[in-house]
N, C-alpha and C positions, 0 to 999 in steps of 0.2 A: 648430210646436213651441213650447211655453211655456218661457220661460227663468226663470220665477219661480213661486213657490207660497206659500200661507199655512199657518198652523198648522191651520186648519180642513181644508185640503186633505190634510194629513198623516193626520189621523184618518180622513177619509173614504176615502182610498186604502187604509189598513190594513184598514178594514171591508170595502171592496170586494174586497180580496184574500182575504177569508174569515177574518180573525183575529177571535176572539170571546172573551167572558168564559170564564175557566177554561183557556184554551189555554196550552201550554208552547212557547215559541218560542226557537229557537237563532238569534240575530240576528248577521249579518255586515254590515258597512257600508262604503260609500264615498259619504258624503252629498253631497259636492261634485258628484256626477253629476246631481243633481236641479236644479241651477241655484241661484237666489238665493231665500232665504227673506225675504219681505217683513217689515219691522220688525226684522229681526235686525241688531244692531250689532256683534256679534263671533261667534267660533266657538262660544263657550259658549251663546249664545242659540240657535244651530242645534241643538247637542247636547241642550239642555234641551227644546226643542220636540219632538224625536223621542222623547226619554225619557218625557216626560209623556204623549205620545200612545200610546206602547206600554203604559204603565202603565194608562191609561184603557181601552184595548182589552181587555187580558187580565184586568183587575180583580184584586182581592185573592186570588182563588182560582186565578189563573193565575201563570205564572212566565216570567221573561225571563232567558235565558242568553246571555252575551256572551263571546266569546273574549278573553282578556287575556294572550296569549302573551308571555313575556319572555325565554325561552332562557337563563336566568340561569346554570345550572350549566355550560352550554357555554362560559362565559367564565372559569371558575374555573381558577386556577393555584396552585401551592404557595406562591409568593411574593406573589401578589395574590388572596387568597381572594374568591370571589363569595358574596354573602349574598342569599338570597331572603326577602323580607318580604312576607307576603300583603297587608299594609295599605299598604306604602310602595313596593314595587317597581313601576316603571312598566310599562304595557303598551306593546309595541313594534309594534302593528299598527294604528295610527291614533288620531285624537283622540276618537272616540266611546267606544271601549273604556276609554280613560284617564278620560274623564268619568264613565262609567257605574260603574266600580269604586269611585268615591269617594262615591257616593250613599248616603244613609241606608238601612239595611235590606239592603244588598247584601253578600253574603259571597263569598269567593274561595277557590278550591281550592289545595291544597298543591303542585301540580305545578310544579316550578321551570323547566319548559320550556313546557308547553302548558296553563297555568292558564285557568280560566274564572271569571267572576263571575256570580252568580245572585241574582235578587230573586224571592222567592216560595217556595212549598212544595217546589219541585224542588231546593232547596238541600240537601235530605237526600241527594241523589245524590252529593255530593262528600265525604260523611263517610267517614273511614277508608279513603281510596283506597289501593289497592296501589301501591307505588312504581314504576310504569311508565306511560309515556304512551300506549302502544299495545298492551301485552300484556293477558293475561287480567285481567279486573276493572278495566280502565281506564275512564275516564269515558265514552268513546265506545261502549264495550260496555254500560255501564249505561243509556245513553240509549235503547237499543233496548227496544221493548215498553212505552214510556211515552207513546205518542201525541205525540211531539215533532214540531214543525213546523220545517223549515228556512226561514228568512225572510231573503232577501238584499236589502238596501236599497241600491240603486244598483249592485249587482253582478249579473252574469248567472248563469245556471244552472251555469256552470263552477265557481263557488265551492262546494267540496264540504267540508263540515265534517269528515267522517270519513275524508277521502281516504287518510291514511297508516295508519289503522286497517284499512281495506279492503286496502291494500297488504300490511299485516302478515299478515292472515288468508290472503291469496292467496299468501303466501311469494314475493313478486316478487323477481327476481334482482338488482335494482339498489338494494335497501335491506337493512340488516342491523342487528342489535342491538349496542349499545355501552354500556359503563358510564361514567357521569360522576359527578363528585364536587362537593361544595359545602357551604355552611353555611345553616342556617335561622336566622332572626332569633331572638336570645335564647339560642342554643346555641353552644358552642365545639367541639362534636363534628362532625367531617366526616362527611357522609352520602353514600350513593350513590343514583343514580337510573338506571333502565333506559330508554334512549331508542333509537328506531330511526332510523338516519341514512341518507342517500342516498350513492351514489357521488359523488365530486366532479366527475366527467365531465359534460359538458353534457347527454348523453343521458338522465341520471337526473332532470333538472329536471321538477318536477310540471307536468302539463298535462291538465286535465279538460275542456277545451273541447268536444272531439268527443263525449265521453260525456254531458256536460251537455246539449248541443244535441239529441242523440238521445233523451235522457230527456224533454226538452221536447216533441219531436215525437210521442211516444206518450202525452202528457198527464200525465206525472208532475209536471212543473213547470207552473205557471200564473203569470200575471202581471197586474198592473194598472199604470197609469202615474201618475207624480207629477212635475209640472214637465216637465223634459226627460228624465227618467230612468224607471226601472221598479222595481217591487217584485216579486220572485220568491218563490213559495211552493211547498213540496213536503213530503210526508210523509217524515220522516226514515227510517222503516222501509222504505217503498216504494222510495225512492231508493237506500237501502243494498242492498236485494235486487237491484235493477237493476244497480248498479255491480259487485256481486260476480259476477253472471252474466257481465258484460262481461270481468271479470278472469279468469274461468274460460276464456273464449274467447281472450283475449290478455292475458298478464301485463304487457304494456307499455301497456295501455289508458289509464293515468293518468300517462304520462310522455312526454317529448319524443321519446325514441329508439324504436328498433325492436329486435326480438330480435337479440342479438349475443353474442359472447364477452366477458362483462364483465371477466373477469380480464385478458384481452389488452388491453382498453380501458384498464384501470388501469395496466398495465405501460408502455404507450405514453405515457400522461399523465405518468408519473413518470420516464420515460427509464430504465427498468429493462430489462436488468441492467447497462447500461454503468456506472452509478454505484454498484453494489452491492458489499458486502463482509460478512464475518461480524461480528456484534456480540452479545456475551454479553447475555442477557436479552431479546433482541428476535427476532421472526420476521423474517427477511430472505429475499430471493430466493436468496441464496447458501446459506444454511443449509438451506432446503428442497431445493435441488438437491443438497446434500451427502447428505441423507437418501435421495434418489432413487438416488444413486450407490452408497450402502451397500446399499440394497435390491437393486440389480442385481448387485453384486459377490457378495453372500452368498446370493442366491436367496430373499430374504424377500418377504413380501407388502408392497405399498405402499398405505397407507391415507391418505385425505385428509379433513380436517375444515375446512369453510369458515369464514372470518371470520364472527363472530356466532353460531356454533353454541353452543347452550346445553347445558352439561354439568354437572349438579348445580347448584352455585352459582357455577360458573366459566363464562366466555364466551371463546371463541377471539378474541384481539385481532387488530387489523389488522397487516399487515406494515409494516415501517418502513424508510426509506432516509435516507441523508445524502449529499448530492452535493458539498458544499463547506463550508468553515468557515475564518474568519479573524478575527483581532483586531489592530487597528492603533492605536498610541498617537497623541498629538497631533503628534508629530514625524515620523510616517509609518513608524515602526519596527513590524515585524510580530512579534507574540508567537509563541512556539513551540507552535502548535496545528495540528491537521489534523482530518480527519473522524473519526479514531480517538479524538480527545479529547472528542468529543461523547457525552453520556450517551444510553443507549438510550431510544427514544421521546421524545427531546427534540423540542420544537416549533421551528419556524423563528423567526428573529429577525433584524431588520436595523435598526440605529439607533445613535445615540450615547448613551453611558451613562457615568456616573462610576465610578471604580474601586470606590468604596464600595458602589454598587448592583450592580456586576458581581460582587463577591465573594458576593453572595446567591445567585448562580447557579452557584457552583463547588461540585462534589460535593453538589448539592442533594439533600436527603433527605425522604422521606415515609414514613409508616407503611404506605402502600398501594403496590402495584406501580405502576411508572412509567406503564403503559398505562391505569391507572385514575385516578390523580391526576397531571395533566400540568403541564409547564412547559418552558422551554428551559434547558439546563444543560450544563456541560462539566467536564472535569478538567484543572486546571492548578495549578501551585504558587502558593499565595497570596502568597508573597513577591515574585512578579513583577508584582503589581498594586498600584498606588499609589492610595490612597483619593481624593486630590484631582485625579487625572489624568482626562482625558476619553479614552474609547476608542470606536473605530468597530467595531461587532460585526456580522458577517455570517454567519449560520448558515442554510444552505439544506437543509431536511430535511422529511419529512412521512410520512404514513401512507396506505395504500391497501388496498382489498379484495383479499384473497388467500385463504390457507389455512395450516394447519399440517399437517405430514406425519409419518407414522410408518412405519418399516421394521419389520415384525412377523414374528417367527418363531413359528408356532403350536406349542403344546405343552401340557403339563399346567398347569392353573391353580392348582395347590397352591403354586407359587412363580412369581413374575414378576420378571424382571430388567430394569431400565430404564436406558438410557444417554441423556444429554442430548447432542444433536448439537454444541452449542457446546463441551462438554467434549471430545468426540471431535476436534473441529477443533484444539484446543489440545494434545492428546496423542495424535496419530493412531496412532503405532506401538504404544503401550500398548493402546489400545482396539481396534485392528485385531487384535492378538493375542488379546485377551479375546473378541472376537466369534467368532473361529475356534473357541475353546473352547465358547462358548455355543451355537454352531450344532449341536454334537454333544450338547448338554444335552437332557434330556427336558422341560424347563420352557419357559414362554413367555419371549420376549425382545422388548423394544421399544427402538428408537432413535427418539427424538422430537425434532422441531425446536423444540418449546417445551413447557414443563411443562403447559400447558392441554391439549395434545394427549393427554398421558397421562390426564388427567382425563376427556377425551372418550371415550377407549378404555375406561376403567373404567366410565363411565356406560352404555356399550353392552354391557358384559359383566358386569353386576351379578349376573345369575343364576349364571354360572359361578364368580364370585368370592365367593359367599356363604360358602363354607367355606375361603376362602384365608387362610393365616396369615402370608404374607410377600410384601411388594413391596419388592424390593431396589433402592435407588437407587445405582448404581455410580459411584464417585468416584475420580479419580486423585489428588486432594489435597483439602485443606479449602478450597481456592479454587473447588471445583466449584460449578456452578449450584445443585446440590441443597442446599448448605449455606445458601443465602439464599432458598430457596423458601418462599413463604407458602402454606400449605395452604388458607387462606380464599379463597373466590372473590369474595365481596363483592356478589353479585347479590342485591339486597334484595327482588326480586319472587318469590323462591322460598324455601321452607323446607327444601328437599332439599339438604343440604350434604354436601360430601366428608367433613368431620370426623366427622359423625354416622354414617358408614358403618363406622367403627372398624377400618379396615384397618391392618395392622401395617407401616408404612413404616420401613425401616431404611436408613440411610446406610452403605454398605459401601465401604471403601477397597480398591482393587485393586492 
């Protein structure tokens, strides 16, 4: 086995692999696997050698596509905004992508998660991308039908460029849609992006080794050698069709785990329901169980909409839990907070922080729902916090794949009455009496665990609701969830919004 290679060897290996003038190659790299490049003095020398060889191979009529994933919007919070800059934001998947994106003539896509950089005429593929990494009209969809070649340098056939797009199309049970927020360079306006995320359980970890090896065994992947490593080549379209077929046979084909109850998996990971309670504005295990009990008590249908369900421009968010919360000053005194003090959909946080910075997280506000623009936050009296004091903060909470529930009484669609289960929990006697009345009503009644569940129901009954004149949001007071409800769903990947439906939503005090 050779432990070294030359610049000439790189070019010859690419040509032996079948790369030629006019080709469009999607290049993934682990260049250290090839050993040592003779004459290279530093990492940039190695990157440049491969870059120039690729350019020579495909020529001016060909294109080089390199992933430059940054996951920028995944790091965004209200108090620490994340900014994606196509020219400056670093690639987080190795040195070659970072080198490549900075070369003359290379353009980069606007995807704040899964950006790619392109040199050559294929750069037209990233113009006016729909704001989704894996949904309809994403880059990985656009690559189909364009004779793209998957070229893995130092990586095996397991490295699958379109892996999560294939997962998306196959509707695998361990990934789901989620909205993220962030900023683009040069703009002060917060934007949303649709991204498909995996469960946090180990079973959802991506693993395409088996599928990649099987594709190699049937001739979809071929390879040549360089130094002590290999260059693998496959038709993007051929490998994509092969992978989709495997996913039709087994939806877990591209993951570590096997078929299982993913919701139970998530409940165990988060120690639910032991740590659970009701929280206004959040889907919780408790509030979903409350809807189930209402359904049982009144004989209503029980409807379930999974996390990630797309309903017009709304998406069912994850469920949320908070298991513990404490703040201690420098003298060891505990401030008067508990899990009820934590804002819905707060993130976890553990660390020391000044009172001045802690105040930024008290009653933190965003123009977007908390499950769309995130941060850690709590409710406590500002006067209890001293700016120059140091505090130890421990907030243990998180999100998990679950569902939103609806207790549904079928009736005439000319009028629909809707109760938020969080409101029901706060005023049980009043709403219990109202539900007895509504059960005898000729109209539809919904008790929803979250407002997005109502939107999901509306999306599924649009034909019946076309002539509907009223959707009554029943409130016990002006503290009701409905008074703070934002009708906008903020999914930028669809033009089908709830507001455009022109339903007549009325807040009705009971």
